C-alpha positions as CSV (number, residue, x, y, z in Angstrom):
1,M,28.4,36.3,-1.6
2,R,26.3,34.7,-4.4
3,V,27.9,31.3,-3.7
4,L,27.0,31.7,0.0
5,L,23.4,32.6,-0.8
6,S,23.1,29.7,-3.3
7,A,24.5,27.3,-0.8
8,F,22.0,28.5,1.8
9,A,19.1,28.2,-0.7
10,L,20.2,24.7,-1.6
11,M,20.3,23.7,2.1
12,Q,16.8,25.0,2.6
13,L,15.5,22.9,-0.3
14,T,17.3,19.7,0.7
15,S,16.7,19.9,4.5
16,P,13.4,18.5,5.9
17,A,10.8,21.1,6.6
18,F,8.6,20.2,9.5
19,A,5.2,21.6,10.1
20,E,4.6,23.8,13.1
21,G,3.3,20.8,14.8
22,D,4.7,18.9,17.8
23,V,6.3,15.6,16.6
24,A,6.0,13.9,20.0
25,N,2.4,14.8,20.4
26,G,1.8,13.7,16.8
27,E,3.2,10.3,17.6
28,S,0.8,10.0,20.5
29,L,-2.1,11.2,18.4
30,F,-1.4,8.7,15.7
31,S,-3.2,6.2,17.9
32,H,-6.4,7.7,16.2
33,C,-5.0,6.7,12.8
34,K,-3.7,3.3,13.5
35,S,-7.0,1.6,13.6
36,C,-6.9,1.9,9.7
37,H,-3.2,2.8,8.9
38,E,0.2,1.3,9.7
39,I,3.6,2.7,9.2
40,A,6.1,0.3,7.7
41,D,9.3,0.9,5.7
42,G,9.4,-2.3,3.7
43,D,9.7,-5.1,6.2
44,N,10.5,-2.7,9.0
45,L,7.1,-2.3,10.8
46,M,7.3,1.0,12.8
47,V,3.7,1.2,13.9
48,R,1.4,-1.8,13.8
49,G,-2.0,-0.8,12.7
50,G,-5.0,-1.7,10.5
51,R,-4.7,-2.2,6.8
52,S,-8.1,-0.8,5.7
53,G,-6.1,2.4,4.9
54,P,-2.7,2.7,3.1
55,N,0.7,2.6,4.7
56,L,1.6,6.1,5.8
57,F,5.4,5.7,5.8
58,A,7.0,8.5,3.8
59,I,3.6,10.0,2.9
60,I,4.8,13.6,3.2
61,G,6.5,14.3,-0.1
62,A,4.9,11.4,-1.9
63,P,2.3,11.7,-4.7
64,A,-1.3,11.0,-3.9
65,A,-2.3,7.4,-4.3
66,A,1.2,6.1,-4.2
67,G,2.0,2.6,-3.3
68,D,0.2,-0.7,-3.5
69,F,-3.3,0.0,-2.3
70,R,-6.8,0.0,-3.7
71,Y,-7.6,3.7,-3.7
72,S,-10.9,5.4,-4.1
73,D,-11.9,7.3,-7.2
74,G,-11.3,10.5,-5.3
75,M,-7.8,9.6,-4.3
76,R,-7.0,8.4,-7.9
77,A,-8.3,11.7,-9.2
78,L,-5.9,13.6,-6.8
79,A,-3.1,11.5,-8.2
80,E,-4.1,12.3,-11.8
81,A,-4.1,16.0,-10.9
82,G,-0.5,15.6,-9.7
83,V,-1.1,16.2,-6.0
84,V,1.9,15.6,-3.8
85,W,1.4,15.4,-0.1
86,T,2.8,18.3,1.8
87,E,2.3,18.8,5.5
88,A,-0.2,21.6,4.7
89,N,-2.4,19.7,2.3
90,F,-2.2,16.6,4.5
91,V,-3.6,18.6,7.3
92,A,-6.4,19.9,5.0
93,W,-7.1,16.4,3.9
94,V,-7.4,14.8,7.3
95,T,-9.5,17.6,8.8
96,D,-12.1,17.5,5.9
97,P,-11.4,15.1,3.0
98,G,-14.5,16.0,1.1
99,Q,-13.8,19.7,1.2
100,F,-10.2,19.1,0.3
101,L,-11.3,17.2,-2.8
102,T,-13.7,19.9,-3.8
103,D,-11.1,22.7,-3.2
104,T,-8.5,20.7,-5.2
105,L,-10.6,19.2,-8.0
106,G,-13.7,21.4,-8.2
107,E,-17.3,20.8,-7.7
108,D,-17.3,17.6,-9.8
109,A,-14.8,15.9,-7.5
110,P,-15.5,12.1,-7.0
111,R,-16.5,10.8,-3.7
112,I,-14.1,9.2,-1.2
113,R,-14.2,6.3,1.2
114,K,-12.5,8.1,4.1
115,S,-15.1,8.8,6.7
116,F,-12.9,9.9,9.7
117,Q,-12.2,13.6,10.1
118,L,-9.6,14.8,12.6
119,A,-11.0,17.6,14.7
120,S,-7.6,18.6,16.2
121,G,-3.9,17.7,16.2
122,A,-3.6,17.3,12.4
123,E,-0.5,19.6,12.4
124,D,1.1,17.4,15.0
125,I,0.4,14.2,13.1
126,A,1.7,15.8,9.9
127,A,4.9,16.8,11.7
128,Y,5.3,13.3,13.1
129,L,4.8,11.6,9.7
130,A,7.3,14.1,8.1
131,S,9.8,13.2,10.8
132,L,9.7,9.6,9.7
133,N,11.0,10.5,6.2
134,T,14.4,11.3,7.7
135,Q,14.8,8.1,9.8
């Protein structure tokens, strides 16, 4: 019985966990994001977009400020604090980046450059981005 429970627990830890969002709707809603962000796995461009924001491929599960991009002081502070993007904190970030910084780093949190806030659909976009990690 212990072996069965251990195997089940291991499967839960290694299988992708998707947010309660709708992946297909998230893919559609990503149009709001692609003015600044693209999704590319190396040379494999999945979604053409702007480059004023970082590439969002495999963002879920990645540490904050990962990759080759010139991040703001606020994003670098999140990286120094050891923040790893989960679907839940990604949703909090895109709905109110300033509040997320304050909640995570305290009142002395540095400012950010991200000006766009997503009013709705953040859970769907997070689920969509998480689904790309398994492709």
